[in-house]
N, C-alpha and C positions, 0 to 999 in steps of 0.2 A: 445514136439515139433514134428511137422509132418515131414515126409520124405522130402517133398518139401522144407520146411523151412531149414532143415539141409544142403541141397545142394545149397542153395542160398547164396553165399559167396561174400560180398562186398570187393572191393579193398581198402586196408588201407594204402598202401605205398605212400609216397610223391615223385613225380617226380622231375627231375632237372628243374629249372626255365627257362623260355624262355627269351632270351636276345633281347632287342628291341633297335633299334637305335633311336637317337634323332637328330632333326635339330636345327640349331641356326640362329638367325637373328642379323643383325648389322645395326645401323643407320649411314648413310653417314655423316661424319663431314662437317661442313660448314667453309668457309673461310671468313674472314672479309675484306671487300673491301671499298675503299673510294668512295664517290659520285662524279659524274661529274657535273661541273657547267659550263653552256654555257656562254661564254663571247665574246664580239665583240672587237677585237683588231687586230692591225697589227702584223704579225710575220715576223721575219727576215729569217727564214729558213723553209723548208718543213718538216724536221725531227720532230720538235716539234708538228706540226699539225698532222702528222701521229700518233705520240705517244698519243695525246689527243683523237683521234678517236678510237685507239685501246683500250685505257683505258675505254672509254665510252662503247665500244662493250663488254668488259669484264664484266663490271657492269651489262649491259643489259642481258648477258648470266646468270650471277649470279642471277639476279632478276627472270628470266624465270625458273631457276632451283628451286629457293625458291618457286615460284608459283606452280611448278609441285609437289613439296613435299607437299605443303599445299593441293593440289587437292587430293593427295593420302590419306591424313589424313581425308579429307571430303568424301572419297569413291567415288570421281568423277574421275573414271579411264579413261573415254573417254578424258577428258581435260588433265589429266596427260600424257596419251600416246601422245597427240598432242604436248605437251610442251617438253616432254623428247626426242622425235624423232629427231628434228633438232639439239639439243645439242649433242645427241649421235652420229649423223652423222658428227658432227664437232670434235669428239674425246673426249668428256667429259666422263671420266670413270664412275663417279657416275651415270650419266644419262644412260649410256650403261647398267650398272648393274641393275638399276631400270626398264628399258625397258625390260630387260630379264625376270625380275620377272613378269611383266605384261603379257608377252607372255607365261610364264610357267603356270600362273594361269588363262589365258584367260580373263583378266580384261582390258577392253577398246580396246582390239584387239582380233582377233581369236586366240584361244589357239594353240600354236605350240612349242613343245619342241625343234624342230630343230632351229627355230628362237631364242628361248631362249638361246640355246647353242652357237649360233653365237655371240650374244651380250655379253654373259658372257665371251666368249673367248677374245673379243676385250677389255673388261675391265680388264680381268685377265692379259693379255699381258702388260698392263700398271701398273701392280702391285696391282690391287684392290684385297684385301684379301678376301672380301666377295664373289666376283665373282669366285675366285680360289676355295674356299670351295664349292660353288654351282656346279662348273664343276666337282669336285670330286664326289658329290652326283649323278649327272647325269651319270657319267661314271659307278658308281656302279649299278645304276638302269637301265642302258641301255636306257635312255630317251633322244631322240634327237641325239643319237650317239650309236655306238655298245657298249655293256657292256665290260668294260676293267678295271680290277682291277689294273693293272700296271699303267695305265694312271691316275686312281683315286688316287693312291699313290703319284704320282708326284704332282698333284694339291693340295692334302691335305698337303703334305710336305711344299709346298710354303706358304700356308695359315697358317700352324701351326708354321712355323718359324717367322711369323709376330705376333704370340701370340693369334691367334683365337682358343679359347678353344674347340669349337665344332669340328674344324679340328684336333686338337690334340687328342680328343677322338676318332674320326673316324680313325685316323692313328693308334691309339692303337688297335682298333678292327681288322684292316687289319693284324697287326702283331699277334694278339691273334689267329686269324683264319687261318693265312697263306694264305691270299688272295692277290695276286699280289706281294708278298714278301715271303721270307723264314720265316716259322713260328718261332716266338720267344716270349716267355712269358716275357723274360727280357726286350726286346724292348717295348713290349706292356705295361709293368708296368711303364716304364719311361714316355711314352706319356700319359698314364692314370694319372700319378701323376702330370704332368705339367697342365693338364686340371683340375684335382681335386683341385689343389691349387688355381685355379681361381673360385672355388665353382661350377664347372660343376657337377651337381648331378649324372648323369648317369656314369660319369667317376669315381666318388667317389664310386659308387656301384660296378663297375667292379674292381677297385683297392681293395675293400674289398673282392671280390670273389677270387682274386689272393692270398691275404693273407690267406683266409680261406682254400684254396686248396693247398697252398704251391707251386704255379706255378710261377716261375720267381722271387719269393720272399720267405723268410723263412716263414713257416707255423706259423701263429700267430693269434689266434682268438681275442685276445685283440685289436690288430690293425684293424682287420677286423670289429669288432664292432664299433670302433671309426669312421671309414669311412662310415659304414652303417648308423650310427646315423646322421652324417652330411648330408647325402643324404636323409635319411628318413624325417628329419626335413624340407627339401625342398619339401616334398611330393612325392619323388621318390618311385613308387610302388615296384620296384625290391628290393630296400634296405629294405623296410618295410617287404616284404615277407621273405627276408633272415634273418632279425632279428627274425621273427617268427620261422624260422627253427632252429636257434641257441638256442633260449629259449626252444623250444619243445624237443630238443635233449640234452640240457645241455652242449653245446659246448662253452667254454669260459665264461659261466655264469651258475649259479645254474639253474637246470631244473625248469621251471615254465610254466605250461600249460595255466594259466590265462593270463600271459603277452604275451605268444605266440599267443593266440587267439586274443588279442588286436591288435597285429601287423598284423596278417593275415587279420583281419577285415578291417584295414585301407587300405591295398592293394586291398582287394576284392571289397571294395566300389568304387575303381577306375577302376574296370572292369578287374582286373588281374585274368584270368581263373584258374591258378594254385593255387593262394591264395584262390579263391572261393571254389575250391575243398578241400583244406586243412581245411578251416573253416568248411565246411560241415562235414568232417570227425570228427572234434572236437564235433560238435553237435550230430552226429551219435553215438559217444562213450561217450559223456558227459565228455570230458576232457577240463577243464579250462572254460567251459560254462555249463549251465544247459542242461541236455540231452533233445533233442527235435528233433523227426523225422520230424516234420513240418518245422523247420528251416533248418535241414539238406537237406530236399527236395528242399527248396527254393534255397539254394546255389548250390546244385548239378545241378539244372535246369539251373541256370545262366551260370555255367561252361560248361554244356552239350551243350547249345545252341551256345557256341563258339567252339565246336568241341572237347572238352576234353573227350577222350574216357573213362577214368576211372570214370569220373563223370556220363557219359551216362550209364555205366554199373551199378553203384550204384543206380542211379535214377530208372533204370529198376527193381532192387531188391525191392526198396521201393514200387513201384507200384504193384509188384507181391504179396507182403505181406500186402499191405494196411496200411503201416506205415507212419503216418503223412499226408496221403492223401487217398481218396477213392480207394479201390482196383480196378485195371484195368489191367487185364492180357493181353489184346491185346496191350495196350500201353506199358506194360512191355516188351512184346515180341518185339515191334518195337524198343525200346531203346536198348535192348540187341542185336538185329540184327545190329543196327548202330554201337554199341560198338565193336562187333566182327570185323567189317570191318576196324575200326580205331585203334584197339589195337595192341600191340607188345609184344613179349616174353610171359611170363607166364600169362599176362593179357588176352591173347587170349584164353587160356585154361579155365580161370575162367568165362569169358563172354560166351564162347561156352557152357560150362556145364550148366550155369544158363539159357541160351536160350533154351537148350534141355529140361530142367526141366519144364520150363513154357510151351513149345510147347506140352508136353505130356498131358496136360489138355485142349488143344484147339481143336476145330473142324477144318476140312480142310478149311472151309470158313473163320474162324477166323485167321488161319495162313496166308491165302492169303491176307486178309485185313491188317494184321500186316506187311506183306512184302511190300504191296503197300504203306502203311504209311511210312515205312522205306525208300523206294525209293524216295517218295516225300520229306521226311526230308533231305535226302542227296542232292537231286537235288536243293533244295532251300537253300543250305548252312546252314541247321539247323534252318531256320526261320519258317518252317511250320511243325515242329515235333509234335506239340500238337493238330493238326487238324486231325480228323478221321471221317469217314463216318460210318453210322449204317449198320449192316449186315441185308439184307432183310429177 
């Protein structure tokens, strides 16, 4: 082994997974209304006539609402907006909530988070749980209103008490992270559980995490696995990744690299960068999968293009050594330069050492080219990292 190879050290450790929030949707329930039949007859009082007119108007509004819903299902958002608006202005909570969605998405109307927030608020004040949940989301994201976690908590709470699983999950996250409320794993666990029992996959994953870490709940890998499996079977990438972690380390189950690789793959195929990195490490080392630098490079690249610093560092090592891909020291230098900028802790030392080792064999022109490639890579949010110009 050459001196250069001995100093090119890939990063092997697995980082903590990234937690992603999910949104939920709810269909507005319909009310059953009787039809109005026009009849010609003499009436003895005005009250009955007024009642008949009001009943017909109610049915007409219901018909308009149904037509608007049908327009949404046909993707005819212009018509939907025209039909929802008069109903919303008359105080129809469902129409207000749907009109808010159209404003939020810019469908049939000019996109405006401010207008969306106003219509959600009108519906939420009437007790519409979906609108209450969406106001919580807007408050967290600072869309159409100032970012305010305390306000988000209030709206999530109202929707969660009505049984909206997505709101229960988001409420759990606020307690988990101490945003807008005092941090409490115990409260987080309660809300995650309520959502998880409604088969909310991401809540099941987070409940599994609390069991695995012993946060707010007794540490119990057996229960963690049960919740992970329920979520993983619904396609939740976080749960699939965490199952891979448990099998790779033998926590709560016999250590099995093959099964770990299977779970990592399922999450990686959904675009989970951390799972892509861990799967690449398995191929790099031949743990649970046939050893293959080519496959390792493929998965490192996918994770690297999502900004995963450890994957960027290891991809640079493969390019430098020509393992699984043509040797390309300039591209290796580029990836290692990008990795140095994005790494933390001991990973910075490893990436910096590898960068210096590669640079020692480059000309000044090649280093300048690699630095320009790294700048382009970072400026493009890692989309143009594989494009390079030839040295004149």
